[in-house]
C-alpha positions as CSV (number, residue, x, y, z in Angstrom):
1,M,-11.1,11.4,15.9
2,T,-11.1,7.7,16.8
3,Q,-12.1,5.2,13.7
4,K,-12.7,1.7,13.4
5,W,-11.4,0.3,10.5
6,L,-11.9,-3.1,8.6
7,V,-9.1,-4.6,6.3
8,T,-9.3,-7.8,4.5
9,G,-6.4,-9.3,3.0
10,A,-4.1,-8.1,6.3
11,S,-1.9,-10.8,6.7
12,G,0.7,-9.7,4.1
13,G,1.9,-7.3,1.7
14,L,-0.2,-4.1,1.4
15,G,-2.9,-4.9,3.8
16,L,-0.2,-6.0,6.6
17,A,1.4,-2.9,6.1
18,L,-2.0,-0.6,6.4
19,A,-2.9,-2.5,9.4
20,K,0.2,-1.6,10.7
21,E,-0.4,2.1,10.3
22,V,-3.9,2.0,11.6
23,L,-3.0,0.8,14.8
24,A,0.2,2.8,15.1
25,Q,-2.2,5.7,14.3
26,G,-3.9,4.6,17.4
27,Q,-7.0,3.0,15.7
28,H,-9.2,0.2,16.1
29,L,-8.7,-2.4,13.5
30,V,-10.7,-5.7,12.7
31,A,-8.3,-7.4,10.2
32,A,-10.0,-10.3,8.1
33,V,-7.4,-12.9,7.0
34,R,-7.6,-16.6,6.2
35,R,-5.1,-17.3,8.8
36,P,-5.5,-15.7,12.2
37,E,-2.4,-17.4,13.4
38,S,-0.4,-15.4,11.1
39,L,-1.2,-12.0,12.9
40,A,-0.5,-13.5,16.5
41,E,2.4,-11.3,17.0
42,L,0.5,-8.4,15.8
43,A,-2.3,-9.2,18.0
44,A,0.0,-9.6,21.2
45,Q,1.3,-5.9,20.3
46,F,-2.0,-4.3,20.2
47,P,-4.3,-6.4,22.2
48,A,-6.9,-3.2,23.2
49,Q,-7.0,-2.1,19.3
50,L,-6.7,-5.2,17.5
51,T,-9.5,-8.0,16.4
52,V,-8.5,-10.7,14.2
53,E,-11.3,-12.5,12.4
54,K,-11.1,-15.2,10.0
55,L,-12.5,-14.8,6.7
56,D,-12.6,-16.0,3.4
57,V,-13.8,-13.1,1.3
58,T,-15.0,-15.6,-1.3
59,D,-17.8,-16.8,1.1
60,I,-20.6,-14.7,1.4
61,A,-22.2,-16.2,4.3
62,Q,-18.7,-15.6,6.1
63,I,-18.9,-11.5,4.8
64,Y,-22.4,-11.3,6.3
65,A,-21.7,-12.6,9.5
66,L,-18.9,-10.6,9.8
67,A,-20.6,-7.5,9.2
68,C,-23.5,-8.6,11.8
69,K,-20.6,-9.0,14.2
70,H,-19.2,-5.6,13.8
71,Q,-21.8,-2.9,13.0
72,D,-19.7,0.2,13.9
73,I,-17.0,0.1,10.8
74,D,-15.8,3.7,9.9
75,V,-13.3,2.8,7.2
76,I,-13.6,-0.6,5.1
77,V,-10.9,-1.7,2.8
78,N,-11.4,-4.0,0.3
79,N,-7.6,-5.2,-0.2
80,A,-7.8,-9.0,-0.4
81,G,-6.8,-10.5,-3.9
82,G,-4.5,-11.9,-6.4
83,A,-3.5,-12.7,-9.8
84,M,-3.5,-15.6,-12.0
85,I,-1.3,-14.9,-15.2
86,G,-1.5,-17.0,-18.6
87,A,-3.4,-17.1,-22.0
88,M,-7.1,-16.9,-21.9
89,E,-7.1,-20.3,-23.5
90,E,-5.0,-21.9,-20.5
91,H,-7.3,-20.9,-18.1
92,T,-9.9,-23.6,-16.8
93,D,-13.4,-22.8,-15.8
94,A,-12.1,-23.2,-11.8
95,D,-9.3,-20.5,-12.5
96,I,-11.9,-18.0,-14.0
97,R,-14.4,-18.5,-11.3
98,Q,-11.4,-17.8,-8.6
99,Q,-10.4,-14.4,-10.0
100,L,-13.7,-13.3,-10.4
101,D,-14.6,-14.4,-6.9
102,L,-11.7,-13.3,-5.5
103,N,-11.0,-9.7,-7.2
104,L,-14.6,-8.8,-8.1
105,L,-17.5,-10.5,-6.4
106,A,-15.7,-10.5,-2.9
107,P,-15.5,-6.6,-2.4
108,I,-18.8,-6.6,-4.0
109,H,-20.6,-8.6,-1.2
110,I,-18.7,-7.1,1.3
111,S,-19.8,-3.4,0.1
112,R,-23.3,-4.9,0.3
113,A,-22.9,-6.4,3.8
114,F,-21.8,-3.5,5.3
115,L,-23.4,-0.1,3.3
116,P,-26.9,-0.5,5.7
117,Q,-24.7,0.6,9.0
118,L,-22.7,3.0,6.8
119,R,-26.1,4.7,5.7
120,A,-27.7,4.4,9.0
121,K,-25.1,6.9,10.5
122,K,-24.5,8.5,6.9
123,A,-20.9,8.4,7.3
124,G,-17.8,6.2,6.4
125,K,-15.3,5.2,3.7
126,L,-14.9,2.6,1.1
127,V,-11.9,1.8,-0.1
128,F,-11.0,-0.4,-3.1
129,V,-7.6,-1.8,-3.9
130,T,-7.8,-2.2,-7.3
131,S,-4.4,-1.8,-9.4
132,I,-3.1,-0.2,-12.6
133,G,-4.5,-3.2,-14.0
134,G,-7.6,-1.8,-13.3
135,R,-7.4,0.7,-15.8
136,T,-4.9,-0.7,-18.3
137,A,-4.4,-4.0,-19.4
138,F,-1.0,-6.5,-20.0
139,A,-1.1,-9.8,-21.9
140,G,-1.3,-12.8,-19.8
141,G,-3.8,-10.9,-17.4
142,S,-7.0,-11.4,-19.4
143,M,-9.3,-12.6,-16.1
144,Y,-7.2,-10.4,-13.5
145,H,-7.8,-7.6,-15.8
146,A,-11.6,-8.5,-16.2
147,A,-12.1,-8.4,-12.4
148,K,-10.2,-5.5,-11.9
149,F,-11.8,-3.4,-14.5
150,G,-15.0,-4.6,-13.5
151,L,-14.3,-3.5,-9.6
152,E,-13.4,0.3,-10.8
153,G,-16.6,0.6,-12.7
154,F,-18.7,-0.8,-9.6
155,A,-16.8,1.6,-7.2
156,E,-17.1,4.6,-9.6
157,A,-21.0,3.6,-10.0
158,L,-21.3,2.9,-6.1
159,A,-19.5,6.4,-5.3
160,Q,-22.5,8.3,-7.1
161,E,-25.0,6.2,-5.4
162,I,-23.8,6.6,-1.9
163,A,-22.3,9.9,-1.8
164,E,-25.5,11.5,-0.8
165,F,-25.6,9.6,2.3
166,G,-22.3,10.9,3.3
167,I,-20.4,7.8,2.5
168,Q,-17.3,8.4,0.4
169,T,-15.5,5.9,-1.9
170,L,-11.8,5.7,-2.8
171,I,-10.0,3.7,-5.6
172,I,-6.4,2.8,-4.9
173,E,-4.4,2.1,-8.0
174,P,-1.1,0.8,-6.8
175,G,1.8,-0.3,-8.9
176,S,4.6,-3.0,-8.3
177,I,4.8,-3.4,-4.3
178,K,7.8,-4.6,-2.4
179,S,5.7,-7.9,-1.0
180,N,5.1,-11.5,-1.9
181,F,2.4,-10.5,-4.6
182,L,4.8,-11.9,-7.3
183,N,5.7,-15.0,-5.4
184,N,1.9,-15.7,-4.8
185,I,0.7,-15.2,-8.7
186,R,-0.7,-18.4,-10.1
187,W,0.5,-19.3,-13.4
188,T,-1.3,-21.4,-16.0
189,E,0.2,-24.2,-17.9
190,A,2.0,-22.7,-20.7
191,G,0.9,-24.1,-23.8
192,A,3.0,-24.5,-27.1
193,A,0.9,-22.4,-29.1
194,Y,1.9,-19.1,-27.4
195,Q,5.6,-19.5,-27.3
196,G,7.4,-16.7,-28.8
197,T,4.3,-14.4,-28.2
198,Q,4.0,-11.1,-26.3
199,L,2.4,-13.6,-23.7
200,A,5.6,-15.4,-23.5
201,R,7.8,-12.2,-23.4
202,M,5.3,-11.1,-20.6
203,R,6.1,-14.2,-18.7
204,D,9.6,-13.7,-19.1
205,Y,9.7,-10.5,-17.8
206,I,7.8,-10.9,-14.8
207,T,9.7,-14.2,-13.8
208,Q,13.3,-13.0,-14.6
209,T,13.3,-9.4,-13.8
210,G,10.0,-8.8,-12.3
211,E,11.2,-8.9,-8.8
212,E,14.5,-6.4,-9.7
213,N,11.8,-3.6,-10.9
214,I,9.9,-3.5,-8.2
215,S,9.3,0.2,-7.1
216,G,6.8,0.3,-4.2
217,D,7.4,0.6,-0.7
218,P,4.3,-0.8,1.2
219,A,4.9,1.3,4.3
220,K,4.7,4.5,2.5
221,M,1.9,3.4,0.2
222,A,-0.1,2.6,3.8
223,G,0.6,5.9,5.1
224,A,-0.3,7.4,1.5
225,I,-4.1,5.4,1.8
226,Y,-4.4,6.3,5.7
227,N,-4.0,9.9,5.1
228,L,-6.1,9.9,2.0
229,C,-9.2,8.5,4.5
230,Q,-8.4,11.3,6.7
231,Q,-8.9,13.9,4.1
232,A,-12.5,16.1,4.3
233,Q,-12.8,15.3,0.4
234,P,-10.6,12.5,-1.0
235,P,-10.1,12.2,-4.8
236,L,-12.0,9.1,-6.3
237,R,-9.0,7.8,-7.7
238,T,-5.4,7.8,-6.6
239,A,-2.7,6.2,-8.6
240,L,0.4,4.8,-6.1
241,G,3.7,4.3,-7.0
242,I,6.2,5.8,-10.2
243,D,5.1,2.8,-12.2
244,A,1.4,3.5,-11.8
245,F,1.6,7.0,-12.6
246,S,3.6,6.5,-15.7
247,V,1.9,3.6,-16.7
248,L,-1.5,5.1,-16.8
249,Q,-0.5,8.6,-17.7
250,S,0.5,6.6,-20.9
251,A,-2.5,4.5,-21.2
252,Y,-5.0,8.0,-21.0
253,R,-3.2,9.8,-23.5
254,N,-3.1,6.9,-26.0
255,S,-6.8,6.4,-25.2
256,L,-7.5,10.5,-25.5
257,K,-5.4,10.4,-28.7
258,A,-7.4,7.0,-30.2
259,L,-10.5,8.5,-29.2
260,E,-10.2,12.0,-31.1
261,A,-9.4,10.5,-34.1
262,Q,-12.7,9.1,-33.9
263,E,-14.7,12.6,-33.4
264,A,-16.0,13.0,-37.3
265,L,-17.2,9.2,-37.4
266,A,-18.8,9.7,-34.0
267,A,-20.7,12.7,-35.2
268,S,-21.4,11.0,-38.6
269,V,-23.9,8.4,-37.2
270,A,-25.9,10.6,-35.0
271,I,-29.6,11.5,-35.5
272,E,-29.6,15.1,-36.5
273,G,-31.0,17.3,-33.5
274,K,-30.5,14.9,-30.9
275,T,-27.8,15.5,-28.2
276,G,-27.3,11.7,-26.7
277,F,-27.1,9.9,-23.4
278,N,-25.4,11.9,-21.1
279,P,-26.9,11.7,-17.3
280,N,-23.6,13.0,-15.7
281,A,-23.4,16.4,-17.8
């Protein structure tokens, strides 16, 4: 079945790998990027399948203009994103806005812009590329995690709202990826107060050994995402990468252990005879 895809952040890393996979599968692709010239070679290779659109995902007007221009999208992949790392105190107001605009508000507005056309045809897939950082946190990533945790909550709630319209939601949680992600990390100016702390050790880990520990193959990940989007009933969440699986498995186990230790305390504050609020039970 021929599909028309929209992929944001398609000029590099996982986004570029996914663009190549979609085109290799014979599908049509709208690649939304800040610098269209970065895809000139790919456009020349696939002139009949690839449309390159200039898009700043933090510009709401541009998002809605793109949705008006392309009314026949089947698969929307919210892939654009980026991290800024440093102590919360070291972030400027502009840093905070940038992380939330790019990693959280952009995919929210893209979803809002394209949902009417997906509802109208009662079909389609919304894909959110989050991160293992959308389910567990590391020192130095406070605003990145705030955005990615928020995006996961948004996507999970949205999935329940739109499933009855035939629209499926996929949350992709990659671990490390062999790309320019590490090189593109923005760093706060390190303050003296955090020298020798867990945050400082995290900085050292990323800058000194981060590259050699990367395990995710972007082409293989792109193939996995494409295949997930061909499934009749894809899972809501998919962890991609050996590090994603191990980190999330450990986080889930620790969270469950901590929760179960609180069972008696949780029950002790209940009103007798009341079962509580659980609309999804």
